N, C-alpha and C positions, 0 to 999 in steps of 0.2 A: 584545478582540482587533478587529480591521476586516478584513474578507473582502473579496477580490475576487471578485465573481459575472459568471458570463457565462454564455452562452447558447452550447450546442453541439448539434450534429447527432451523435448516436452510430447505429454500425451493430448490427444484431442480434450478440449474442455466445452461443455454445453455452455451456453451463456445467454441471457437476456440485454438484449440493446435499445438503444434508442440512437437513430441516427440524426447528425445535423449537419450544415454546411455554412459554413461562417467564414469570416474575417481571422486571420490568425490573433487580431487583438481582441477577439471576442469567444477565443476558446474557454475561458474561465467562466463566462457567464453561461455559455452551452452547457458545459460541464455540471454549473449550479442548476440547470434547467433540467437535465436530462438525469442526472444521475438519482437523483432523489426519486421522479419517478418510476425509474426503474425499480429501484427498494421498496417503495409503496405497491406496487403492483405483484412484484414476488412474495412480499409478506401479506398481503390480502388474500394473494391465489392461494398460498400455503406451500410455496415452492421454495425448498432449501437452499438456501445459500451457500456456496462452495469456495470462499475466498474473498479477499479484497476488489474492491472496485477496478477498474481498468478504462482505460482509452485506448483506441485501434484508431490508427492514421490511414484510411480509405486512399487517400490523394492530398495533393500538398502542391496548389498551385500559386501564382505569386499574387491573386486576387484572392482567391478562396480555401479553406480547407472542410475536405468530408470527414469525418470525425463517427465512429460508434464509441458510444459512453455506455457503459454496463457493470454486469455482477456475473460472476462465475454462478451457477447452480448444479445442483447433485446429478440431475436426471435432465434427460430431454425434457423440453415445454413447449406451451403453445404460448405467444405472443398475445397482443390485443391492442387496436388502435395503433396507436405508433411506437410500442414496445413490441420488438421483434425476437423470436427464438433463434438462434444460431449457433456457430459452434466456432472456436478458434482452434487452428489446425494443429493437428499431431506435426511437429518438425524440429527439425536438428537448428537452432538458433544460436545467435552470440547475445550475449546478455552483460547485463552489468548493473549494478545499485550508485544510483544517484542519491546523496547525500545533500540535502539544501532546500531553498525554495524552488517551485516549480518555475520561477523565469527562468531559472538558469537550466533546466533540462537541455536545451537545446546543446550544451556542452556535453552532453552525455550521449546524446545521438550521435554528434560530429563526431566524438570519441570511437563509439561503435562502428561507424561508417569507415573512418580511416583505419580500422583494426580489421575490418573487412577485407580491404581492398589490399594491406600489408602481407595479408595471409594468403592472397589469390583467390579469395571465395566471391562468392556473388550474393548480392542478396536476395530475398525470396517473394514472399508477399507481404503485405503491409505488416511494418512496425506497431507494437503496442506497447503501453505505459502499463504498470501495477503500482498501485497506492499503497504502499505497506503499512504506510503509518497513517493514523487517523488525525487531522488537524483539529479536530473537536477534543482529542485524547492527549495531543501534545501540541500545544501552541505557539512554540516556537520554530518558523520556519526553516532556521539553521538544522534543526533536529528531524525533519521530515527525510524520509529513505522511499524513493521511487523505482523499481527494478524496469529497467530499459529491455525491451528484447525486439531483436531483429533477426526473423527468420532467415534461414541461408536455402539459398538454392539447392537443391538435390543431386 
């Protein structure tokens, strides 16, 4: 797949997240546990959601991945238990949109990484994915859209 990669200035975004450490093969299960709990907490707490769910990749090692799965919210909030309040940073980022199943998102990440290097830039803080398509509304994975965001070093 060919990717159209652009630079964007992104504003800071308040979020609610749940952090998980898991094997790469278990990311889907970790997200299936985390995202509904964040959504439920926000809804039950009266916290307004401000966009689609995301996953931020805090660390990626040979054995384990540390992710934050969450939802953007309209205002700074408080977490509870394993739901944490936080913020996606304001940054200049390289972004692209991947169309297709989640299993092939690695291709989009690799394309963004190559683009960053080719353009003499350096990655900044942890990258994230924004799930633009709800699989409950669009059942065919070939039509899912996911934005891949790689912050750039200032």
